[in-house]
C-alpha positions in Angstrom: 18.1 0.4 -7.1 18.0 -1.9 -4.2 16.1 0.6 -2.2 13.5 1.1 -5.1 13.2 -2.6 -5.5 12.5 -2.9 -1.8 9.8 -0.2 -1.8 8.2 -1.7 -4.8 8.1 -5.0 -3.1 6.7 -3.7 0.0 4.1 -1.6 -1.9 2.9 -4.8 -3.8 2.8 -7.0 -0.7 0.9 -4.3 1.3 -1.8 -3.9 -1.4 -2.4 -7.7 -1.8 -2.6 -8.4 2.1 -4.7 -5.3 2.9 -7.1 -5.0 0.0 -7.4 -8.5 -1.2 -7.1 -9.9 2.4 -9.9 -7.5 3.4 -12.2 -8.8 0.6 -11.4 -12.5 1.5 -12.2 -11.9 5.2 -15.4 -10.0 4.3 -16.6 -12.7 1.9 -15.8 -15.4 4.5 -17.7 -13.8 7.2 -20.4 -12.9 5.0 -20.9 -16.6 3.8 -20.9 -17.6 7.6 -23.6 -15.2 8.4 -25.6 -16.2 5.3 -25.4 -19.8 6.3 -26.5 -19.1 9.9 -29.7 -17.2 8.7 -32.9 -19.3 9.1 -34.5 -20.2 5.7 -31.6 -18.9 3.7 -31.7 -19.9 0.0 -28.9 -19.4 -2.6 -31.1 -19.6 -5.6 -33.7 -17.2 -4.4 -32.3 -15.2 -1.4 -34.5 -12.8 0.6 -33.6 -9.1 0.3 -33.1 -8.9 4.1 -30.6 -11.7 3.9 -28.7 -10.1 1.1 -28.3 -6.9 3.2 -27.3 -8.6 6.3 -24.7 -10.7 4.4 -23.3 -7.6 2.7 -22.5 -5.9 6.1 -19.5 -8.2 6.9 -18.3 -7.7 3.2 -18.5 -3.9 3.7 -16.5 -4.1 7.1 -13.8 -6.1 5.2 -13.6 -3.5 2.4 -13.4 -0.6 4.9 -10.7 -2.4 7.1 -8.8 -3.3 4.1 -8.9 0.2 2.6 -7.9 1.7 5.8 -5.0 -0.5 6.3 -3.8 0.0 2.8 -3.9 3.8 3.0 -2.2 3.7 6.5 0.6 1.4 5.5 1.3 3.1 2.1 1.5 6.4 4.1 4.1 4.8 6.6 6.0 3.5 3.5 6.2 7.1 2.2 7.3 8.2 5.7 4.0 10.2 6.2 2.9 10.6 9.8 -0.8 11.6 8.9 -2.0 8.1 9.4 -5.7 9.2 9.9 -5.7 11.2 6.6 -4.2 8.3 4.6 -6.5 5.7 6.2 -9.7 7.9 5.1 -8.2 8.2 1.7 -7.8 4.4 1.5 -11.3 3.8 2.6 -12.9 6.5 0.3 -10.9 5.3 -2.6 -11.3 1.6 -2.4 -14.7 0.7 -0.7 -17.1 2.8 -2.6 -15.9 2.1 -6.2 -15.6 -1.6 -5.3 -19.1 -2.0 -4.1 -20.4 0.2 -7.0 -18.6 -2.0 -9.6 -19.6 -5.3 -7.9 -23.3 -4.4 -7.9 -23.0 -3.0 -11.3 -21.7 -6.2 -12.6 -24.3 -8.2 -10.9 -27.0 -6.2 -12.5 -25.4 -6.1 -16.0 -24.3 -9.8 -16.2 -27.7 -11.3 -17.0 -28.5 -8.5 -19.5 -25.0 -8.9 -21.2 -25.4 -12.7 -21.4 -29.0 -12.3 -22.9 -28.0 -9.7 -25.4 -24.5 -10.5 -26.5 -24.0 -13.9 -25.1 -25.1 -15.4 -28.4 -22.6 -13.4 -30.5 -19.6 -13.8 -28.2 -18.4 -16.8 -25.9 -19.0 -16.3 -22.2 -15.3 -16.2 -21.3 -14.8 -13.2 -23.7 -17.8 -11.5 -22.1 -16.2 -12.0 -18.8 -12.9 -10.4 -20.0 -14.8 -7.5 -21.5 -16.4 -6.7 -18.1 -13.6 -7.5 -15.7 -10.7 -5.9 -17.3 -12.2 -2.4 -17.3 -13.5 -3.1 -13.8 -9.9 -3.8 -12.6 -8.8 -0.5 -14.3 -11.4 1.6 -12.6 -11.0 0.1 -9.1 -7.2 0.2 -9.1 -7.1 3.6 -10.7 -9.5 5.3 -8.5 -8.3 3.7 -5.3 -4.6 4.8 -6.1 -5.6 8.3 -7.1 -7.3 8.6 -3.7 -3.9 7.9 -2.1 -2.4 10.8 -4.2 -5.1 13.1 -2.6 -4.3 11.8 0.8 -0.6 12.7 0.0 -1.8 16.2 -0.9 -0.4 15.9 -4.3 -3.0 16.3 -7.2 -0.5 15.6 -9.9 0.4 12.4 -8.3 -3.2 11.4 -8.0 -3.8 11.9 -11.7 -0.7 9.9 -12.5 -1.5 7.1 -10.2 -5.0 6.9 -11.8 -3.6 6.2 -15.1 -0.5 4.2 -14.3 -1.9 2.0 -11.5 -5.1 1.4 -13.5 -3.5 0.4 -16.6 -1.0 -1.8 -14.8 -3.8 -3.5 -13.0 -6.0 -3.9 -16.0 -3.1 -5.4 -18.3 -2.1 -7.8 -15.6 -5.7 -9.0 -15.0 -5.8 -9.6 -18.9 -2.5 -11.5 -19.0 -3.5 -13.7 -16.1 -7.0 -14.4 -17.6 -5.4 -15.3 -21.0 -2.8 -17.4 -19.3 -5.5 -19.3 -17.3 -7.5 -19.8 -20.6 -4.5 -21.3 -22.2 -4.1 -23.6 -19.3 -7.6 -24.9 -19.6 -9.5 -22.7 -17.1 -12.0 -21.2 -19.4 -15.0 -19.4 -18.0 -18.3 -20.8 -19.2 -16.6 -24.0 -20.5 -18.1 -27.5 -19.6 -17.6 -28.4 -16.0 -16.4 -24.7 -15.3 -19.0 -24.4 -12.5 -17.8 -27.6 -10.8 -14.1 -26.3 -10.9 -15.2 -22.8 -9.7 -13.4 -21.5 -12.8 -14.8 -18.0 -12.6 -13.8 -17.6 -8.9 -10.4 -19.0 -9.6 -9.6 -16.9 -12.5 -11.1 -13.9 -11.0 -9.1 -14.2 -7.7 -5.8 -14.8 -9.5 -6.4 -11.9 -11.7 -7.2 -9.7 -8.9 -4.1 -10.7 -7.0 -2.0 -10.2 -10.0 -3.6 -6.6 -10.5 -3.0 -5.8 -6.7 0.7 -6.7 -7.0 1.2 -4.7 -10.2 -0.7 -1.7 -9.0 0.6 -1.8 -5.5 4.3 -1.9 -6.8 3.6 1.4 -8.7 1.7 3.0 -5.9 4.4 2.2 -3.4 7.3 3.6 -5.4 5.3 6.8 -6.6 4.1 7.6 -3.1 7.6 7.5 -1.8 8.7 10.1 -4.5 6.4 12.8 -3.1 8.1 16.0 -2.2 7.5 17.4 1.1 6.9 21.0 1.5 9.4 23.2 3.4 6.9 23.7 6.2 6.3 19.9 6.5 10.2 19.4 6.6 10.6 22.0 9.1 7.8 20.7 11.3 9.3 17.0 11.2 12.7 18.3 12.0 11.4 20.0 15.1 9.9 16.8 16.1 13.3 15.1 15.5 15.1 17.8 17.4 12.9 17.3 20.4 13.7 13.5 20.2 17.4 14.2 20.2 16.9 16.6 23.1 15.1 13.8 25.1 18.0 11.4 24.3 20.6 14.1 25.4 18.8 14.4 28.7 19.1 10.7 29.2 22.9 10.7 28.7 23.2 10.2 24.9 25.5 12.3 22.9 25.1 14.6 19.8 28.4 15.9 19.0 29.0 19.4 17.5 32.7 19.8 17.7 35.4 17.5 16.1 36.6 14.6 18.2 40.1 14.9 19.5 42.5 12.2 18.7 42.4 9.4 21.4 38.9 10.5 22.7 37.0 7.6 24.2 33.5 7.2 23.4 31.1 8.1 26.2 33.7 10.0 28.3 31.9 12.3 30.7 28.6 10.7 29.9 26.6 7.8 31.2 27.0 4.7 29.1 24.0 2.3 28.8 24.1 -1.4 29.0 21.3 -1.9 26.4 21.2 -0.3 23.0 18.2 2.1 22.7 16.3 3.0 19.6 17.5 6.4 18.5 14.7 7.5 16.1 11.1 6.6 15.5 9.9 5.2 12.1 10.5 7.7 9.3 12.4 10.2 11.6 15.9 9.4 10.2 14.9 10.9 6.8 14.7 14.5 8.2 17.8 13.9 10.3 19.7 13.1 7.0 18.1 16.0 5.3 19.1 18.3 7.9 22.8 16.9 7.6 22.7 17.5 3.9 21.9 21.2 4.6 25.2 21.6 6.1 27.1 20.3 3.1 26.5 17.8 0.2 27.5 14.2 1.2 27.4 10.7 -0.3 26.0 7.8 1.6 29.1 6.7 3.2 29.8 10.2 4.5 26.3 10.5 5.8 26.8 7.2 7.8 30.0 8.6 9.2 28.5 11.8 10.1 25.7 10.3 12.0 27.9 7.9 13.7 30.3 10.8 14.7 27.6 13.1 15.9 26.1 10.5 18.2 29.7 9.6 19.4 29.2 6.2 17.9 26.0 5.3 19.7 24.0 5.2 16.5 25.4 3.8 13.2 22.8 3.7 10.4 23.0 0.9 7.7 23.1 1.5 4.0 19.6 0.4 3.7 18.5 3.3 6.0 20.6 6.0 4.3 20.5 5.3 0.6 16.9 5.0 0.0 16.6 8.7 1.5 19.4 9.9 -0.8 17.6 8.3 -3.8 14.3 9.8 -2.7 15.8 13.4 -2.3 17.1 13.1 -5.9 
């Protein structure tokens, strides 16, 4: 349970920091660029000014999407960083831009046609909750495709999309109850729409990122992928053996001292790169079924005590394997 909670927390934080962070950086840079343009006007901006200002936003979206895909891929112990970065970009940036410009186009039409029938804050809810669903669902499904799992892509679309939409709705209603109502008197002075939209998006990112992180770590690797990763790990072990480390294959005799007949090192080295230990554990489990404590002891024994994994390293892998 602790391993799953840790994965969920990492997935949520990664999503907020990369996607929402990318948007914030893009908007901030776009605002600086817009203010530096000669003759700029907020009420009646020139088309060229709009285009120039959109470029930093686009860069922020692309960088955020790439970082999101890359880090979620690392969280799931996938080494294909380029593919995951591309999946993050294609999943997040296009749909976000499309929905943003779509809302800008629909807003005056909606206010004109249905604004008299419904309050402005309810029109806001009507448009932005489905928007949160589509952006989150499409972005998450792209990660499933990046992980080469179409079933996961379909699942992520609905689960992440619904989680994001419901969270946005809850935040929106909570803000209304607290007096932050879009379209209310003095709402423009308080930047109510911006505040509600920002908090709703942060909540949606946390909820959707939690699900995306956990589900991405459940993806089963094909036997070819496991074999390929084990070959890389075995090369790593061979390099360490050449430098004087030990990987024991025979039982240790009583009274055997660690490091006898081999060079000892004054500093502890890093045995495995990020994600490699998972495949070492899988290789051990091929020999015989083991519990977490047995896996830790087996790894310590095989390295003659040089490498002693922590429970936080072993148990998430065992849980993932189940």
